[in-house]
C-alpha positions in Angstrom: 168.9 -24.0 -161.2 165.5 -24.8 -159.7 164.9 -26.0 -156.2 165.5 -29.8 -155.9 162.4 -31.9 -155.5 161.5 -33.0 -152.0 161.6 -36.7 -151.2 158.4 -38.3 -149.9 160.0 -38.9 -146.5 161.0 -35.2 -146.3 157.5 -34.1 -147.2 155.9 -36.4 -144.7 158.2 -35.3 -141.9 157.6 -31.6 -142.6 153.9 -32.1 -142.8 154.0 -33.7 -139.4 156.0 -30.8 -138.0 153.6 -28.3 -139.7 150.5 -30.0 -138.3 152.0 -30.1 -134.7 152.8 -26.4 -134.9 149.4 -25.6 -136.4 147.6 -27.5 -133.7 149.2 -25.3 -131.0 148.4 -22.1 -133.0 144.8 -23.1 -133.6 144.3 -23.9 -129.9 145.9 -20.7 -128.8 144.5 -18.3 -131.4 141.3 -19.9 -132.7 140.5 -20.4 -136.4 140.2 -16.7 -137.3 143.4 -15.8 -135.4 145.5 -18.4 -137.1 147.7 -17.1 -139.9 150.2 -18.6 -142.2 152.7 -15.9 -141.2 152.5 -17.1 -137.6 152.8 -20.7 -138.7 155.9 -19.8 -140.7 157.3 -18.2 -137.7 156.7 -21.2 -135.5 158.4 -23.4 -138.2 161.2 -20.9 -138.9 160.3 -20.8 -142.5 158.7 -18.4 -145.0 154.9 -17.8 -144.7 154.7 -19.1 -148.2 156.3 -22.5 -147.4 153.1 -24.2 -146.0 151.5 -23.6 -149.5 153.9 -26.3 -150.8 152.2 -28.8 -148.6 148.6 -27.5 -148.2 146.2 -25.5 -150.4 145.0 -23.1 -147.6 144.2 -22.7 -143.9 141.0 -24.7 -144.2 142.9 -27.7 -145.5 145.5 -27.4 -142.6 142.6 -27.2 -140.1 140.9 -30.3 -141.6 144.2 -32.3 -141.5 144.9 -31.3 -137.9 141.3 -32.2 -136.9 141.5 -35.4 -138.9 144.7 -36.5 -137.2 143.1 -35.9 -133.8 139.9 -37.8 -134.5 141.9 -40.7 -136.0 143.8 -40.9 -132.7 140.5 -40.8 -130.8 139.1 -43.5 -133.1 142.1 -45.8 -132.3 141.5 -45.4 -128.6 137.8 -46.2 -129.1 138.6 -49.2 -131.1 141.0 -50.5 -128.5 138.4 -50.1 -125.8 135.8 -51.9 -127.9 138.2 -54.8 -128.6 138.7 -55.4 -124.9 135.0 -55.2 -123.8 133.6 -58.1 -121.9 129.9 -57.2 -122.7 127.9 -54.5 -124.4 127.8 -52.2 -121.4 131.5 -52.7 -120.7 132.0 -51.6 -124.3 130.0 -48.4 -123.7 131.9 -47.7 -120.5 135.2 -48.4 -122.2 134.5 -45.9 -125.0 133.6 -43.4 -122.3 136.9 -44.0 -120.5 138.9 -43.8 -123.8 137.3 -40.4 -124.5 138.3 -39.2 -121.0 141.9 -40.4 -121.5 142.2 -38.8 -124.9 140.9 -35.4 -123.7 143.4 -35.4 -120.8 146.3 -36.5 -122.9 145.6 -34.1 -125.8 144.1 -30.8 -124.4 145.2 -28.7 -127.4 143.7 -31.2 -129.8 140.5 -31.5 -127.7 140.0 -27.7 -127.9 140.6 -27.6 -131.7 138.3 -30.6 -132.3 135.3 -29.3 -130.2 135.7 -25.7 -129.3 136.6 -24.1 -132.6 134.2 -23.3 -135.4 135.5 -22.6 -138.9 133.5 -20.3 -141.2 130.7 -21.9 -143.2 132.5 -21.8 -146.5 135.5 -23.6 -145.0 133.1 -26.3 -143.4 131.4 -26.8 -146.8 134.8 -27.4 -148.4 135.8 -29.9 -145.8 132.5 -31.8 -146.3 133.0 -31.8 -150.1 136.5 -33.0 -149.9 135.7 -35.8 -147.5 137.9 -34.4 -144.7 135.3 -34.9 -142.0 135.3 -38.7 -142.4 137.3 -39.3 -139.2 134.6 -37.3 -137.3 131.9 -39.5 -138.6 133.8 -42.7 -137.9 134.3 -41.6 -134.2 130.6 -41.1 -133.9 129.8 -44.4 -135.6 132.0 -46.3 -133.1 130.1 -44.9 -130.1 126.7 -45.2 -131.8 127.6 -48.8 -132.7 128.2 -49.6 -129.1 124.7 -48.4 -128.2 123.2 -50.2 -131.1 124.9 -53.4 -130.0 123.4 -53.0 -126.6 120.0 -52.5 -128.1 120.3 -55.6 -130.3 121.3 -57.7 -127.3 118.2 -56.5 -125.5 120.4 -54.6 -123.0 119.3 -51.1 -123.9 115.8 -49.5 -123.8 115.5 -46.4 -125.9 116.8 -44.9 -129.1 120.5 -45.8 -129.5 121.4 -42.7 -131.5 119.8 -40.3 -129.1 121.2 -42.0 -126.0 124.7 -42.3 -127.5 124.6 -38.5 -128.2 123.4 -37.8 -124.7 126.1 -40.1 -123.2 128.8 -38.3 -125.3 127.5 -34.8 -124.4 127.5 -35.6 -120.7 131.1 -36.8 -120.7 132.2 -34.0 -123.0 130.7 -31.5 -120.6 132.6 -32.9 -117.7 135.9 -33.0 -119.6 135.4 -29.5 -121.0 134.9 -28.1 -117.5 137.8 -30.1 -116.1 140.2 -28.9 -118.7 139.1 -25.3 -118.3 139.4 -25.5 -114.5 135.7 -25.0 -113.9 134.8 -28.1 -111.9 133.4 -26.2 -108.9 132.2 -29.3 -107.0 133.7 -31.5 -104.4 134.2 -34.3 -106.9 136.8 -35.2 -109.5 136.2 -35.6 -113.2 136.5 -39.4 -112.7 133.8 -39.2 -110.0 131.4 -37.4 -112.3 132.1 -39.6 -115.3 131.5 -42.6 -113.0 128.1 -41.1 -112.0 127.3 -40.8 -115.7 128.1 -44.5 -116.3 126.0 -45.5 -113.3 123.1 -43.3 -114.2 122.9 -44.4 -117.8 123.1 -48.1 -117.0 120.5 -47.8 -114.3 118.1 -45.8 -116.4 118.4 -47.5 -119.8 119.5 -51.1 -119.1 116.5 -53.4 -118.6 116.4 -54.7 -115.0 116.2 -58.5 -114.6 112.8 -59.5 -113.2 112.8 -60.8 -109.7 111.9 -64.5 -109.3 
């Protein structure tokens, strides 16, 4: 007699467990060091079992990254919905990024520190698995575009949004790796970034 078919709920629950275990292994071992044998060991199942749920390692990696970026998107969207003005929206997305990084250090490493082989990246693009990454960027870029449309930003929105993200990303990467060798906290440094960007790129009101 063949193996009984899995119910949708069972499939969903095991995929969640699998992705949680895979996240930890990717963060610990990197993309190349991740193996389905190690994943099977973490799940107390056969190394072949994950193939019942995913085609290959690249698909597991894409799913793990996609889940993480979806969570980041939700945090960004919540920040945007509570913004009082366009610059408050920009600062809010910055704070949401900081909060996400601190709450999800393993996911943060997998999202930004790992680089899968070119053939795996090409497959992810073809299958549409990078869409959450694009959406996260579009949310931040949209905040800068909104500021520009409101006459509250001087400069190219895309370029400034990327510089803003890169600045905060650098602080959080250093904080999480224990390399903030200054007499300031991550919050202090991120606050400096907010102040510097607003002072440099927000048009100053003319004095009467």
